[in-house]
C-alpha positions in Angstrom: 56.2 19.1 126.9 57.2 15.6 125.9 54.1 14.2 127.5 52.0 16.5 125.4 53.8 15.3 122.2 53.2 11.7 123.3 49.5 12.3 124.0 49.2 14.1 120.7 50.9 11.4 118.7 48.8 8.7 120.5 45.6 10.7 119.7 46.6 11.0 116.0 47.3 7.3 115.8 44.0 6.4 117.5 42.1 8.7 115.0 43.9 7.1 112.1 43.1 3.6 113.3 39.5 4.4 113.9 39.3 6.0 110.5 40.7 2.9 108.8 38.3 0.7 110.8 35.3 2.8 109.7 36.7 2.7 106.1 36.9 -1.1 106.2 33.3 -1.4 107.5 32.2 1.0 104.7 34.2 -1.0 102.1 32.6 -4.3 103.3 29.1 -2.8 103.1 29.6 -2.0 99.4 31.8 -4.9 98.3 31.5 -7.9 100.6 28.9 -10.5 99.6 26.2 -11.2 102.2 26.4 -15.0 101.7 29.0 -17.4 100.6 29.1 -19.2 97.3 26.5 -22.0 96.9 24.3 -20.4 99.5 20.9 -19.3 98.3 18.4 -17.7 100.6 15.6 -15.0 100.5 14.0 -12.5 102.7 10.3 -11.4 102.6 9.2 -7.8 103.1 5.6 -7.7 104.1 3.3 -4.8 103.1 3.7 -2.0 105.6 6.6 -3.6 107.4 9.1 -1.2 108.9 12.8 -1.2 108.0 13.6 -1.9 111.6 11.6 -5.2 111.6 13.2 -6.2 108.3 16.7 -5.5 109.7 15.9 -7.6 112.8 14.8 -10.5 110.6 18.0 -10.2 108.4 20.1 -10.2 111.6 18.1 -13.2 113.0 18.8 -15.3 109.9 22.5 -14.3 110.1 22.4 -12.6 106.7 23.9 -9.4 108.3 26.2 -9.3 111.3 24.8 -6.0 112.6 21.9 -3.9 111.5 23.4 -0.6 112.5 25.2 0.3 109.3 22.4 -0.9 107.0 19.9 1.0 109.1 22.0 4.2 108.7 22.2 3.5 104.9 18.4 3.2 104.7 18.0 6.5 106.6 20.8 8.1 104.5 19.1 7.3 101.1 15.6 8.0 102.5 14.0 4.6 101.9 12.6 4.0 105.3 9.0 3.9 104.0 9.8 3.2 100.3 10.9 -0.5 100.4 8.8 -2.6 98.0 7.2 -5.6 99.5 8.1 -9.0 98.0 10.5 -11.9 98.5 14.1 -10.9 97.6 16.7 -13.3 96.4 20.0 -13.3 98.5 22.7 -15.2 96.7 26.4 -14.8 96.1 27.7 -12.2 95.3 25.0 -9.8 96.4 26.1 -7.1 98.8 24.1 -5.3 101.4 24.0 -2.2 99.2 22.8 -4.2 96.2 20.1 -5.8 98.4 19.0 -2.4 99.6 18.9 -1.1 96.0 16.8 -4.1 94.9 14.3 -3.5 97.8 14.0 0.2 96.8 13.4 -0.7 93.1 11.4 -3.9 93.6 13.9 -5.9 91.6 15.8 -9.1 92.4 12.6 -10.9 93.4 12.4 -14.6 93.8 10.5 -16.2 90.9 8.2 -19.1 91.7 6.6 -21.3 89.1 3.4 -23.0 88.5 3.2 -25.7 85.9 -0.1 -26.5 84.3 0.1 -30.0 83.0 -1.5 -31.1 79.7 -4.8 -32.8 80.6 -5.4 -31.0 83.8 -8.9 -29.9 84.6 -9.7 -26.4 85.8 -10.2 -27.9 89.3 -6.6 -29.3 89.1 -5.4 -25.8 88.3 -7.4 -24.3 91.2 -6.0 -27.0 93.6 -2.4 -26.3 92.5 -2.9 -22.5 93.0 -4.6 -23.1 96.4 -1.9 -25.4 97.6 0.9 -23.0 96.6 1.7 -20.8 99.6 3.3 -18.2 97.5 0.0 -17.1 95.9 -2.4 -14.7 97.6 -5.5 -16.7 97.0 -8.6 -14.6 96.7 -10.9 -16.7 94.6 -11.0 -20.0 96.5 -14.6 -19.7 97.5 -15.9 -18.5 94.1 -17.6 -20.8 91.7 -16.3 -21.4 88.2 -19.2 -19.3 86.7 -18.3 -16.4 89.0 -14.7 -16.6 88.0 -15.7 -16.6 84.3 -17.6 -13.4 85.0 -14.5 -11.9 86.7 -12.5 -12.8 83.6 -15.1 -11.0 81.6 -15.2 -14.1 79.4 -18.0 -15.0 77.0 -17.4 -18.7 77.9 -19.5 -20.3 80.5 -17.0 -22.9 81.6 -13.2 -22.5 82.1 -12.2 -26.0 80.8 -9.7 -25.8 78.0 -9.0 -22.0 78.4 -5.7 -22.3 80.2 -2.7 -23.4 78.2 -0.4 -26.1 79.6 2.8 -24.4 80.3 5.1 -23.2 83.2 4.1 -19.8 84.5 6.4 -17.7 86.7 5.2 -15.4 89.4 6.4 -13.6 92.5 5.4 -14.2 96.1 2.2 -12.4 97.1 0.7 -12.3 93.6 -3.0 -12.7 93.6 -4.5 -15.8 91.9 -6.5 -13.4 89.7 
């Protein structure tokens, strides 16, 4: 009879300990930042990429310790096939839950910039776009005249049509 009480008490203690362990993991998922202060990183989701492949990459770059809980959260909220492609900013104090929410909504994307310098020719602008790995360049082989037709412009030449400024874009944007 005393052995049964001891086993019962030990079982209750074990269940309580496991409950609090699970609760701490759950709390960390919603509240613990993925990276420390002054750490700034990003993760790219490619078109058609599975959530499993994404989680493996997050784990490989040490952004998450284990992919199990985030995988279950993705399944729980039903976003397995609804993650928006793009390059997502991961900086303090973002949590795993916030990152998942950004990926579902397509927010929190890294913004890249292209500066068109006063005096640049259209060829300088094309070279800058071509050399920028964050653009999805589709017009590299097209002539200036063909581009002007794509722009549906009445101008024959593109010189002087692009204002010198800094333009912001996200990874994967087409150069058109």
